[in-house]
C-alpha positions in Angstrom: -58.6 -67.2 -49.1 -61.4 -67.6 -46.6 -63.0 -64.5 -45.1 -64.9 -64.9 -41.9 -67.5 -62.4 -40.9 -68.5 -61.6 -37.4 -72.2 -61.5 -38.3 -72.7 -64.8 -36.4 -72.0 -63.4 -32.9 -74.2 -60.4 -33.5 -77.2 -62.6 -34.2 -76.9 -64.5 -31.0 -77.3 -61.4 -28.9 -80.2 -60.3 -31.1 -81.9 -63.7 -30.8 -81.9 -63.4 -27.1 -83.1 -59.9 -27.2 -86.0 -60.8 -29.6 -86.8 -63.8 -27.4 -86.9 -61.4 -24.4 -89.2 -59.1 -26.4 -91.5 -61.9 -27.5 -91.8 -62.9 -23.8 -92.1 -59.5 -22.2 -93.0 -57.1 -25.1 -90.8 -54.4 -26.6 -89.4 -51.6 -24.4 -89.8 -48.6 -26.7 -88.2 -45.3 -26.1 -88.8 -42.2 -28.2 -86.0 -41.9 -30.8 -87.4 -39.0 -32.7 -90.3 -36.6 -32.3 -91.8 -35.9 -35.7 -94.8 -33.8 -34.6 -96.8 -33.3 -31.4 -98.7 -36.6 -32.2 -96.3 -38.6 -34.3 -93.1 -40.0 -32.8 -90.6 -42.7 -33.8 -89.6 -45.3 -31.2 -86.8 -47.8 -30.8 -86.8 -50.9 -28.7 -83.9 -50.7 -26.2 -83.5 -54.5 -26.3 -83.7 -55.6 -30.0 -83.5 -52.2 -31.6 -86.8 -52.7 -33.6 -88.0 -49.3 -34.8 -91.7 -48.4 -35.0 -93.6 -45.2 -35.5 -97.1 -43.9 -34.7 -99.1 -43.8 -37.9 -101.8 -41.4 -38.9 -104.4 -43.3 -36.9 -102.3 -43.3 -33.8 -101.3 -47.0 -33.9 -97.8 -48.2 -33.8 -96.5 -49.6 -37.1 -93.1 -50.8 -38.4 -90.8 -48.0 -39.3 -90.3 -48.8 -43.0 -88.2 -46.6 -45.3 -91.5 -45.4 -46.7 -92.8 -44.4 -43.3 -89.5 -42.7 -42.6 -90.0 -40.6 -45.8 -93.5 -39.7 -44.7 -92.3 -38.8 -41.3 -89.6 -36.5 -42.5 -92.0 -34.8 -44.9 -94.4 -34.3 -42.0 -91.6 -33.1 -39.8 -90.7 -30.5 -42.4 -94.3 -29.2 -42.7 -94.7 -29.2 -38.9 -91.5 -27.3 -38.4 -92.3 -24.7 -41.1 -95.8 -24.3 -39.8 -94.6 -23.8 -36.2 -92.0 -21.2 -37.3 -94.6 -19.4 -39.3 -96.9 -19.3 -36.2 -94.1 -17.9 -34.1 -93.4 -15.2 -36.6 -97.1 -14.2 -36.8 -97.3 -13.8 -33.0 -94.0 -11.8 -32.8 
């Protein structure tokens, strides 16, 4: 029995998108706000994901970076809620 996968069609669209991005650059939109300064972005064309690193540069959103970002997000959220409670 031969099983055909539909992966082939998906790649063609992606190839065009990444070609478009290579030509014109990525079109990133903010996909997640981690802290005031750190955000995650996703390209609307090829869906490449990047994040702002500690030095403020864009770098690939690796699983390791995602972990760091979620830890930062937790700390940031806790700190902000603590500040709100102190003021109130």
